[in-house]
Rosetta silent file (secondary structure, phi, psi, omega in degrees, C-alpha in Angstrom):
SEQUENCE: MVAMPDDVIKTFENPDCDKQKVLTWVSTVTEDGNPHLAPVCFVKAIGTDKLLIGVSFISKTASNIKNGSRVAVGNAVYPNGYMIKGSGEVMDSGKYFDDFKERINKRFGGKIKPKAVLLVSVEEIYHLKPAEGKKRIA
SCORE:     score description
SCORE:     0.000 S_00000001
   1 L     0.000  154.773  177.952  111.419  106.505  112.139 S_00000001
   2 L  -123.308  156.582 -179.212  109.869  109.529  113.802 S_00000001
   3 L   -87.088  135.599  175.586  106.439  110.078  115.337 S_00000001
   4 L   -81.506  131.078  172.194  103.933  112.330  113.601 S_00000001
   5 L   -63.518  160.250 -177.975  102.307  114.921  115.871 S_00000001
   6 H   -55.530  -39.450 -178.215   98.502  114.760  116.095 S_00000001
   7 H   -68.209  -29.613  176.340   98.013  117.768  113.777 S_00000001
   8 H   -69.801  -46.708  178.289  100.127  116.076  111.073 S_00000001
   9 H   -58.185  -46.465 -178.793   98.116  112.875  111.353 S_00000001
  10 H   -60.298  -38.598 -179.465   94.865  114.860  111.193 S_00000001
  11 H   -64.119  -40.830 -177.096   96.032  116.691  108.057 S_00000001
  12 H   -86.083  -28.139 -172.191   96.815  113.474  106.162 S_00000001
  13 L   -59.622  116.579  176.703   94.075  111.202  107.534 S_00000001
  14 E  -157.159   63.143 -171.373   91.522  110.406  104.796 S_00000001
  15 L   -66.740  -19.225 -177.620   90.910  106.633  104.943 S_00000001
  16 L  -113.408   14.841  177.542   87.676  106.728  102.933 S_00000001
  17 L    57.817   51.889  176.492   88.698  109.235  100.226 S_00000001
  18 L   -69.173  117.278 -176.585   86.416  112.028  101.402 S_00000001
  19 L   -67.885  -11.602  177.006   86.361  114.507   98.499 S_00000001
  20 L   -83.045  -12.252  179.575   85.893  117.387  100.972 S_00000001
  21 L   -91.907  161.536 -178.908   89.369  116.760  102.407 S_00000001
  22 L   -65.116  145.226  176.756   92.634  117.985  100.928 S_00000001
  23 L   -78.139  140.523  177.884   94.326  115.882   98.241 S_00000001
  24 E  -102.881  145.262 -179.530   97.639  114.284   99.172 S_00000001
  25 E  -118.515  137.095  178.422  100.564  114.084   96.734 S_00000001
  26 E  -114.009  128.842 -179.533  103.233  111.356   96.585 S_00000001
  27 E  -116.100  135.712  175.272  106.599  112.111   95.022 S_00000001
  28 E  -137.424 -178.958  178.376  109.193  109.571   93.888 S_00000001
  29 E  -130.563  136.946  178.036  112.148  109.475   91.515 S_00000001
  30 L   -72.440  169.162  179.755  112.612  107.202   88.489 S_00000001
  31 L   -60.164  -30.060  179.828  115.716  105.046   88.068 S_00000001
  32 L   -93.105   12.415  172.073  117.193  107.642   85.701 S_00000001
  33 L    91.308    5.249  179.180  116.622  110.468   88.208 S_00000001
  34 L   -82.658  136.971  178.783  113.454  112.069   86.856 S_00000001
  35 E   -72.870  152.079  178.005  110.916  113.259   89.451 S_00000001
  36 E  -139.645  135.922 -177.143  107.417  111.805   89.492 S_00000001
  37 E  -132.112  134.682 -178.582  104.377  113.203   91.338 S_00000001
  38 E  -140.663  138.965  176.061  100.961  111.567   91.826 S_00000001
  39 E   -82.321  145.809  176.800   97.769  112.541   93.680 S_00000001
  40 E  -140.905  159.025  177.484   96.184  110.092   96.146 S_00000001
  41 L  -133.865  -21.030  176.755   93.204  110.243   98.473 S_00000001
  42 L   -85.078   94.832 -176.227   92.938  106.982  100.468 S_00000001
  43 E  -128.748  133.564 -177.159   95.384  107.829  103.295 S_00000001
  44 E  -141.760  132.996  175.209   95.421  106.348  106.788 S_00000001
  45 E   -75.609  137.441  173.233   97.878  106.732  109.670 S_00000001
  46 E  -113.840  104.115 -172.056   99.245  103.478  111.071 S_00000001
  47 L    64.755 -146.097  179.055  100.329  104.363  114.574 S_00000001
  48 L  -110.668    0.507 -174.533  102.312  107.580  114.677 S_00000001
  49 L  -124.808   11.883  179.270  105.193  106.629  112.388 S_00000001
  50 E  -143.806  147.319  170.482  103.617  105.260  109.199 S_00000001
  51 E  -117.138  136.481  177.350  101.167  106.352  106.505 S_00000001
  52 E  -111.042  128.971 -174.885   99.201  103.814  104.503 S_00000001
  53 E  -126.075  126.081  176.973   98.061  104.892  101.039 S_00000001
  54 E   -73.346  137.295 -175.675   95.622  103.004   98.796 S_00000001
  55 E  -118.632  118.438  173.923   96.912  102.495   95.265 S_00000001
  56 L  -122.031  -33.682 -174.137   94.622  102.205   92.253 S_00000001
  57 L  -125.590   -3.857 -172.482   96.258  104.314   89.556 S_00000001
  58 L   -96.089   58.793 -178.168   99.808  105.140   90.665 S_00000001
  59 H   -65.406  -35.221  178.317  101.622  102.294   88.932 S_00000001
  60 H   -66.371  -41.667  177.098  104.649  104.495   88.091 S_00000001
  61 H   -60.677  -47.344  179.280  104.959  105.521   91.745 S_00000001
  62 H   -60.547  -42.795  178.259  104.760  101.878   92.835 S_00000001
  63 H   -61.835  -44.347  178.998  107.375  100.908   90.244 S_00000001
  64 H   -59.973  -42.289 -179.807  109.717  103.681   91.403 S_00000001
  65 H   -66.504  -42.895  177.825  109.430  102.529   95.020 S_00000001
  66 H   -61.123  -26.865  178.721  110.050   98.900   94.066 S_00000001
  67 L   -91.418   10.444  172.503  113.188  100.143   92.299 S_00000001
  68 L   102.188    3.528  179.994  114.460  101.842   95.463 S_00000001
  69 L   -65.202  141.970  168.106  113.090  105.387   95.272 S_00000001
  70 L   -76.448  171.226 -173.127  112.580  107.281   98.504 S_00000001
  71 E  -129.703  139.952  167.491  109.181  108.894   99.014 S_00000001
  72 E  -122.847  134.541 -179.611  107.910  112.380   99.836 S_00000001
  73 E  -126.046  131.156 -178.587  104.259  112.844  100.758 S_00000001
  74 E  -148.012  158.097  170.055  102.664  116.261  101.139 S_00000001
  75 E  -159.623  162.765 -178.413   99.463  118.244  101.313 S_00000001
  76 E  -161.328  147.092  165.898   98.399  121.731  102.273 S_00000001
  77 E  -125.936  113.807 -172.034   95.475  124.050  102.760 S_00000001
  78 L   -49.570  132.526    6.893   96.879  127.554  102.656 S_00000001
  79 L  -101.871   18.997 -172.525   98.660  128.636  104.724 S_00000001
  80 E  -117.281  144.134  176.461   99.277  125.333  106.505 S_00000001
  81 E  -175.053  172.387 -178.464  100.640  122.021  105.294 S_00000001
  82 E  -140.495  152.370  171.638  103.143  119.250  105.870 S_00000001
  83 E  -126.907  134.778  176.528  105.642  117.165  103.945 S_00000001
  84 E  -115.672  135.538  174.209  106.798  113.747  105.074 S_00000001
  85 E  -117.641  144.620  179.120  109.913  112.065  103.747 S_00000001
  86 E   179.783 -162.345  178.087  110.700  108.410  104.184 S_00000001
  87 E  -107.519  156.056 -177.641  110.935  104.992  102.643 S_00000001
  88 E  -126.505  154.881  175.871  108.071  103.103  101.052 S_00000001
  89 E  -134.677  131.312  179.380  106.934   99.535  100.664 S_00000001
  90 E  -100.669  127.895 -178.834  104.354   98.364   98.108 S_00000001
  91 E  -128.119  131.881  178.638  102.076   95.498   99.187 S_00000001
  92 L  -115.376   20.105  173.964   99.437   93.737   97.083 S_00000001
  93 L  -160.163  169.545  178.463   98.224   91.291   99.733 S_00000001
  94 L   101.137 -179.781 -172.712   97.810   91.051  103.493 S_00000001
  95 H   -63.978  -38.771  179.498   95.759   92.873  106.124 S_00000001
  96 H   -66.657  -42.338  177.943   96.645   96.407  105.004 S_00000001
  97 H   -63.979  -45.138 -178.766   95.763   95.632  101.382 S_00000001
  98 H   -60.504  -39.206  178.691   92.525   93.874  102.397 S_00000001
  99 H   -61.164  -48.494 -178.666   91.477   96.912  104.482 S_00000001
 100 H   -73.059  -32.265  175.888   91.936   99.321  101.582 S_00000001
 101 H   -57.998  -44.194  178.302   90.431   96.915   99.059 S_00000001
 102 H   -64.947  -42.258 -179.798   87.246   96.974  101.130 S_00000001
 103 H   -65.503  -42.936 -179.351   87.337  100.804  101.469 S_00000001
 104 H   -66.879  -43.069  178.435   87.925  101.354   97.732 S_00000001
 105 H   -63.423  -39.946  178.637   85.187   98.896   96.771 S_00000001
 106 H   -65.111  -42.985 -176.178   82.763  100.563   99.200 S_00000001
 107 H   -69.557  -38.924 -173.021   83.610  104.066   97.942 S_00000001
 108 H  -116.253    9.883  174.409   83.453  103.258   94.211 S_00000001
 109 L    58.122   32.061  178.073   81.122  100.232   94.079 S_00000001
 110 L    83.132    0.196 -179.754   83.679   97.994   92.383 S_00000001
 111 L   -74.809  -25.663  178.020   84.266  100.404   89.459 S_00000001
 112 L  -115.921  130.691 -176.654   87.859  101.030   90.544 S_00000001
 113 L   -97.905  120.450  175.935   90.120   98.082   91.270 S_00000001
 114 L   -67.378  135.213 -178.747   92.603   98.414   94.132 S_00000001
 115 L  -103.207  -36.298 -176.343   96.074   97.329   93.040 S_00000001
 116 E  -170.648  178.985  168.274   98.156   97.695   96.191 S_00000001
 117 E  -125.476  149.958  177.164   98.866   99.780   99.244 S_00000001
 118 E  -110.061  120.505  177.074  101.895  101.909   99.864 S_00000001
 119 E  -101.928  115.298 -179.067  103.266  101.873  103.409 S_00000001
 120 E  -102.731  120.546  174.258  105.427  104.942  104.064 S_00000001
 121 E   -86.686  119.754 -173.861  107.765  104.826  107.056 S_00000001
 122 E   -76.374  121.905  179.570  108.074  108.389  108.344 S_00000001
 123 E  -116.149  -27.115  178.802  111.688  109.538  108.694 S_00000001
 124 E  -145.983  146.539  177.102  111.381  113.344  108.442 S_00000001
 125 E  -132.470  133.832  179.836  108.511  115.829  108.832 S_00000001
 126 E  -124.921  139.627  173.571  108.457  119.417  107.553 S_00000001
 127 E   -87.644  132.887 -176.345  105.982  122.219  108.187 S_00000001
 128 L  -101.568    5.955  179.508  105.106  123.999  104.923 S_00000001
 129 L   -62.858  130.837 -179.295  103.621  127.173  106.417 S_00000001
 130 L   -60.586  118.608  178.639  105.235  130.207  104.788 S_00000001
 131 L  -171.885  156.689  174.706  107.731  131.599  107.302 S_00000001
 132 L   -76.619  153.237  172.309  111.425  132.254  107.694 S_00000001
 133 L    99.883 -164.863 -173.545  113.625  129.774  109.475 S_00000001
 134 L   -64.862  131.528  179.749  113.661  126.093  110.219 S_00000001
 135 L  -104.872  -23.508 -177.437  110.912  124.014  108.579 S_00000001
 136 E   -73.360  127.192  179.424  111.830  120.536  109.862 S_00000001
 137 L  -109.107  -14.327  177.115  109.722  119.587  112.886 S_00000001
 138 L  -160.939    0.000    0.000  110.793  115.954  113.318 S_00000001
């Protein structure tokens, strides 16, 4: 795992799904090799090497991860953005799930049911700012 710099953490951090913040996208691959992309908004850094993402509607993404798919997570506000690549783990109980269950219930008043959380272990980080040259920063 690699450590996310502070500006990367700040870009992704949205633990309460603030609609004024940028939307984050999670990419996985199905068992037969087809790409899958899903938007998420409950995102929280866990230390400097993990992202925790609340899951309410991304059942295909969760299924892909359970079947061994690697994960790419990205967001951007032109001209700046980041992509993280790593491995994911889906959890439907425990302290991380309980934290997001409370946040989702608070944000949506029980209208949306939290299903799980996705814990992404950060293995690579890329800067998405348009420029020539090396994009990998960690």
